N, C-alpha and C positions, 0 to 999 in steps of 0.2 A: 660488849658489843658496842657500838656505838648506838644500835638504832632501838635501842631497848627505851627510847622516853620520846612520847610525843612532841613536836615543833611544830608552830603557827609561820605563815608564807609572811613572807615583808611584805609591807605595803600595801597598795589598794587588792592585792590578790586576795579573796575570803576562805576560810577555813570551811570545809565542809563535812559531815559524818563520815564520806568517801575515805577521802583522806584520812582519818582520824581510824576512820577499820583498814585502810592501807598499814596502815603504822602501827595497830596493834598486831597485824598480821605479821607483819616484818617482826615485830619484837619476839615472836615463838620462834623463831629459826632453830632448830635443832642442834643441842652443840656440840661443835665439832664436826657440822656438814661443812662440804666442800663440795664444788660444780666446778667442771670448763665453763669456761665466760661465752668461747665462744661455739657450743653447742649448745645452750641454753639461749644464745641470739638466733642460732638455725630452726632452732622450735619456735622461737618467736617469731621468724618471718615467713615459719611455714601455717601459723597459725593467727595470722594480720589479720585475717576476715575475721575471724571469731573474735577477734581484740580490737576490733574497727581501728587499723592503721593501713600509715597509706607509705608509701612507698620514702618520701620525705623524712617522715615520724623513726622507719628503720635505718635511714642511714645518718642520724643524730642519736640513735641509741648505739650505732657503732663508732661513731664518734666519739662520745662517751665511754666507751667501753675500750677503745684504742687508748685513753690517758689513766686507766689501771694496769699497773706494772706485772702483776702476775698475772699468768693463766688461767689459774683457779680462783674462784669465787669462796673465800673462807670465811664464817663465824667469826675466828677469832682476829681475822684482821679486819683494819678500816678500808671498809670501802663504799668511802666518799671519795668523789676525784671530783679539783676545783679549777675546769679549765676556765680560764674568761672565754668572749662571744668567739672572739675576734679568732682564736686559736680552734673553738669547736668550729667555726664556719669553713676555716680553711680545712678541716679535715674531714667535712660534710661535704665534702665538692663544691665550697664555695657560694653557700647558701648565703640570699640575703637576713639580715638582721632580724625582719619581723616573720620572715616565714623560720628563722630560727625559734624565736620565741614561742611561734604558735605551737610548732610541733615540740617542743620540750613543754609544752602543757598538756598537748597530746598525751605525749610518756607516761606524765603523771597521773592524769586521767585516767590512763590504761591502767595503770597500779602496778608498771614494772620499772617504777622510778619512784624516789620522794625528793624533798625538798628540801637541804638542810641549811636554814639562811642564818645570818649572819645578823649582829643586830643592827646594822647598817646596808644588810642585805647585801653586799661584796661576799664575792668567793675567796676565801684565802686558808691557809696551812697554819698554825702554831706546834712548832719542835718543841722538844724538853734540849736540855744539855745532851743528852747520847745520839742524838739525832731523829729520837723516835719521834711518830705523829703522838701529840698531847690533842691535841682539836682540828677538826676540818668541817670547813662551811660550803656547801656547795649542794651537789647531787649526790645521793645514795643509793648505790647500786643492790641496796639488802634486799630491797623487792624479786631484786632477778633470782638470787640465791633462796629466800624464801618461797618462790613459786617454782623454781624447777623441774619440781614431777610433775604437777599443775600444767604447764608449758609443753612436756613432751607427753602428756595424756592428749591434747590439744591440739598437738603434730600431727599425733597418730589419728586420731579423729579425722582433720582435714584429710590426711591421706587415704584413707579408708572410703570417706564421700566422693574423694576426687576419682579413685578407682570402681567405686559403683557407679559413678557420673557416666565415666570411659566405657564401661559394660553396658549400661542402658541405651547411651547413644549408639554402642556397635549394632545393640539387637535391632533399636530402634531404625536403621539404615538397613537393615537386613527386612526386618517388617515392610517396609515401604519398597526395596527393591523388588521383593516378591509381591507383594500384591497392585504395582503398578504390569510388571511384564507376565503378572495371570490374566489381569483381567484385556489386557492387549490383546493376550495369544486366545480370550475367550471370543476373543469381538473377531478379530481375525478368523478364527475358522467356525464364525457364525455359531456358537455353541448357545442353546436357548437360557435365557438368564437376563434378570435386572439390572442389565450393568452399565447403564447412565445411572441409574442412583447409586449403585454402587460406587464409581467413578468420582461422582458428587461426594459422597462422604473422604472419600479418600483425598479429595484436593482442598479439601475444609479440614480434614488433618494434619496435612503436610503445611496447609496456611499459619495455623495455630505453631505450628514446631515451632517455624520461623520467628516466636516474638516470645517462645517459653523461656524462662530463666532458670524456674528451680528444677529440679531434680524430680519432686513430685508433680509438674506438671508435666514433663519429659513423661515421667513415669504411666500418666493419665491417658495420653496419647499413644504412648506406645500398646498400653491394653485394648484403646481402640480398632489400631490400625491389627494387632495378632486375632483378635474378634473379626475383624473383617477380613481378611488374610482364612481365617475357619470358614466364614460363611463359603469366600471363590469357591476354597476347595473342598467343600462338600458340593455345591452345586457340580461344581467338575466332576467330580467324583460320582456322583450320580451320573451324569450325562456318561462317563465314559465307562459305567460299570452297564448299565442299560445295551449301549453299543455291543460291549463285550458278551451279553448275557446272548443276545444277536447270534452273534458271531459264530460262538461257541455249540447252540441249534444247531446252525447248518453243518458245523462239522461234527457235527457227533451223529445227525445222521448221515454225513457221507461215513465216517466212521463205520457206523455198524453195517453201511453197503458192502463195503470192501477188507472187513476184519479179516485178519485171522490167526487162530487162536494159537497157535505153534510159535509165533512171532512178540508175545507178549509182552517177555522178558529181554527182549533183543537190544534194544537200544536202553537199558536200566546198570549202570556202573556197579561193581560186587565191591567195590575197594575205591577209599576217599585218592587213589593213586590216579586211578581210573575214571574219576571225576574231574580231575587236572588240578587237587587242592594239594595247596605245597604243605608242606609238615611244619608245626608250631615252633618257628623260634624261640631262642632267650630271650630277645628282647621282645616280642609278642607276651609275653606273660603278664599279669596285670599284676600291679604294688597292693599289698597286703595292707590295710592299714595299721598304723604303728600302736603296739599293741600301749593302753594304759596301767600307770603306776600309781597306786596310792598315796597321797598326800605329803603325809609323815614319814614315807621310807625317803620321798626326792628331797625333803628338808634336811635330812642326816646327813643324804650326800652333796648335797649345794646349799649351806647354810648360810654363805653371803648374799645372796640374794635379800634374806631377810630385812635387811638394814633400807634396803628400796623400797620396801611395803609400805602401806600407810599406818601409823603407829608404830613401823619396826617390826612387823611381827606377822609371819603369816600360819594363818588359820584358815584359810579356804583357796581354792583354785581362783577365787575371783583375786583373791590378794597378792597370788605369785603370776595370774594375769596383768595384774596391774604395776607391779614391782618389774616385769620384764621389759614392759614397754619404755620407763625410764632408765633399766638397764639397756633398753637397746639407744638409749640417746645417749646416755652415759659413752659408751665403748662404740660409741661413729657410725653403728648400723644402718642405714637409711632405711626408711618407715616402706618405701617398698620390698626392698627384702626381706624385713619381719614380714612386712603381708603376704608376699612368695611365701615364707615358712609356715602362716598360718593355715594358707590353702592344702598346701600338700602333706602337711601331720596333722593340721586341729589344733584349735586356739592352746589345748591344753597342753599339748605334746612339744610347739613352739615353747611355749614359753617354757619348761621343761630344760631343753634345747639351749634356749636363752641362758638359763639359770645354770647349766654346766659350763656354757662356755665363761662365763662371768669370775668361775673356780679357778678355770686353765687359763684365764687373759692375759697371763704374763709369759706363757710358754707361746701365744697367739698372735703372730703378727697382723693380722686385718679380720677383728671377729666377722665385719659385713662378709668377707670374704670366704670363710669357713664356713658361717650359716648359710650365704648361697652353695656350698659345694654341698651340703648335709641336705639341704633342699632337691641339691638333684639327683641326686644321690637317693633321694626314699623316693621321689618322683619312677626311678627306675626299679627301685623295691632291692636295694642293695644295701641300705641303712637300718639301722636298730636301736633305737635307746636302750635298750637293756645292759647290751657291754659297757657303756659310755657309765651307765650311773652306778650299777656294778662295782667300777674303776674305781671310780671316785667316793662312794660309799668304803669302800676297802681302804682307800687313804686318808678321808676322814675319821676311822676308825681304828687306825692305827696296824693296819691289816686283818684283821677280826672284823668277820659280819655273821653277826648272829640272825639268826632267823626269825 
């Protein structure tokens, strides 16, 4: 493996402990490890905010990957690419040389590539008599392979945060609408209450919302709007209840004067049909939660996922869920599809489903489409993990299942 030693940069570029740490990490790549370079790239794109990357830096990374001839980054292959600045610029949408050098430095600083400089700083390759690469000087892509699982987890985290932000914004929009219209209705109908003060609080919250950037700031404003809505509803409920009580008192007195004891049950329907209620349809049933399985049973049925877990072993549900995120990226399943599965099945069962899909990957055309189908069937109450796990357990135990 060409990344097994620490090298220092050419010329005036300084050596830092961060660069040393990155090269040590690269040297620890698991033997035989392989990762699809474009899946790793997509994970890096999704995690750009956490990595501190700009679009130009990602364009340069894309260009560097295009010079690596294979689709898979492999631990036992040469992972150094050596294009000239002119070649890199052409494949990075023609960016200027100064911008190219700046973004190469950004990629190195983010720990996605390493410099493997020659004695004179030039990029080139020396081949043996058989044409195989003996020595290559340029940029090492080994950090991408070393951090493949980490980048997949970072991409999943960004997707989760984006979904959470979307839900918070939707709830905030609804809360704003409710408060605005409830206060307007109260003022128009002349309901008693300090509506001017509540309007002032509402306007202040909306003003802060326009400048809120973080999800924590938006959630804080949402909490304020929800509390304000509860106050408005409490006042309106009190007014409506008071009016209803007064009306009921009058109605009761009239009823006493005009009551007929023989007609007490005249208007009480005696069955659901008489009430006009329709019978329950199959689509109305609630989906029952999926049954959980012992982690040991899952691993006997789906042993392949262990290779994607931290340390190559699954010892807990946490290990399995971490491995499932890596498998999700490896099989090309989108972060949104996996998140939907987690919401429908639960995080543990979604990880089990991912492990089962990995076991059958050779027989499934689209892992993402298959997972979305399982998610839809789960929501309809038409899917159970049990038969899938038992079938895999039987296949991996040679047809015999021990109790």
